[in-house]
N, C-alpha and C positions, 0 to 999 in steps of 0.2 A: 835893413833889407826892406824895400818897398816894391809894391806891385800895383800898377795902374790905379793909384789912389788908395791902396791898402798899405797903411804904415803900421807894421806889426809892432814896432817899438813904442807906439803911442797907446797901445792897449794894455791896461793894467792886468797883471797876472791874476788868474782865478783865485778867489778867496782873499784877495788883498783889497782893502778899502781905499778910497781916495785919501790923499794925504790929510792927516788930522782927524780922520774918522776912525774910531775904535769901537770895540764891543761894549765899552762902558756907556755908549750912547746907542742903544739897540735900534731905535727908529731911524737914526741917521745912517746906521750901517745898512738897514734894509733899503733906505732910499738910495744909498751908494750902489747897492746890488742892482737896483732897478736901472740905474744909469749904465752899469756894466752890461746888463741884459740888452739894453737898447744898442750899445756899442757892438755887442756880439751879433745881434740881429743885423745891424748895418754891415758888419764884416761879412756875414753870410751872404748878404745881397751883393756886395762888391766881389766876393769870391765867385759867385755864380756868373757875373758879368765877365770877370777875368778868365774863367774857364772857357767861356764861349769864344774868346779871342785867342787865348794863349794855351789852352789845354791844361794838362796836369803837370805843370812845371814845378820846380822846387818851392816857389813862393806860394803857389796854390796849395800844395801839400802842407806847408807850414801854417797857412791860414786855417785850413781844415782842422789841423791838429789843435790849434788855439781854440776854435769854436767847440770842438769835442771836449777838450779839457775843461772849459768853462761849464758847459751844460752837463758834463758827467760829474763834476765835483761841486762847484759852488751852487749850481742850480738846485740840486736836491736838498742841500743844507738850507737854502733860502726857503724853499717850500715847507720844509719841516719846521723852520722857525715860525712861519705863519700858522701852520696847522697846530702847533703846540702852544703858541703864546698870543697870537693876534686874533685868530678866529674864535676860540672858546669864550672869551669875555663878551664878544659881540653877539654870539649866539645866546648867551645867558641873559643878555640885556633885553632881548626879544623885541627890538625895534623891527617891525615887519619889513620895511624897505631895506635895512641893513642886513637882516637875516637872509633875505632873498639873494642879495649880492654875495654874501659869504657862502651860501650853499652853491651858487654857480661857480664861485672861485675854487671851492673844494673839488667840484666836478672837473673844472679846468685842469687842476693839478693831475688828476688821473688821466685825462685826455692828453695832456702834454707829455706825460711819461710814455704813453703808447706812441704818440707822434714822434717823440724824440728818438725812439728806437728806429723808426723809419728814416728820419733825417740822418741819424748817425750812420746807418748802414750805407747811405748814399755817400756821405763824407768819407767813410772808411774805404769805399770802393775807389774814391779819388786818391786817398793816401797810399793805398796798396796797388794802384794802377801800374800797368806796364805800357810799353809802346803800343799805340793803336787803341788806347782806351777811348770809347766813343763819346765820352762826356756824360753829363747828367741826362737822364731820360725825361720824357714828358711827365711821367709819373713822379719822378724825383722832384721836378720843378713844381708840380701841384702840391706835393707834400711840403716843400719849402714854403710855398705861398701860404698854405693853411696854417703851418706852425707859426710863421711870422704874424699872420692876422690874429690868431688866437692869443698869442703872447702880448701883442700890442693892445688888444681890447682888455685883456686881463690887467695889464699895467694901469690902464686908464681907470678901471674899476677900483683897483687897490689905492692908487694915488688920489683919486677924487672922492671916494666914499669910505673905504675901509680904514686906511691909515689915519685920516683925520678923526674918525669915530673912535678908533682904538687908542689914539694918543690921549683922548680926553678921559679914557677909562683906566689905562695902564700907567700907574704912577708909583712913586715911592718904592716900598719893598717888592712889590710885584714887578716893577721895572728892573730892579736890581736882580731879582731871581731870573728874569728873562735874560739879562746880560750874562749872568753866571752860567746859565744853561747853554747859551750860544757859544760861549768860550769853551766850556767843558766838552761839548760835542765835537769841537774842532781841534781840541788839544792845545788851546791857547792858555797860557798861564797869565792870570790877572794880577 
């Protein structure tokens, strides 16, 4: 099923990594999640364009459900992974530049949760829409833009600063414990 450039079958299911990436490689799993976040943000952008042209058709509803499923399920797990395993050793290291970025990222997680509730409400209105649904409001569009911008800046900070610093600190048994916790919280048998 495709819609004006949105190919739903090309999007990995939430919670599933790219082929060959498993929880035994936690940072690769976190990187794969970032790739899926970027795809979901892209899908949200394509969905917005599609709705302007085609309204709330079945493809739009399916795409909205996919975005909601990802950010309802995999997104919170990912943020918890970072809060539990990536951020603490960086804060303990006390590099002022890295600590400042980590503090901002922790604040981002809180802001993202609030913003997601607004984005989700707009997507749910689409999913549950009936004939004559007016489309996304100007306020919805602003919320989508803000969510996208925050998430994209957040990914740049994590990929460019935080993950490289954390990879140099989290090794051996600590990395194995991180892997085990990530699997346990998701019900994955290792």
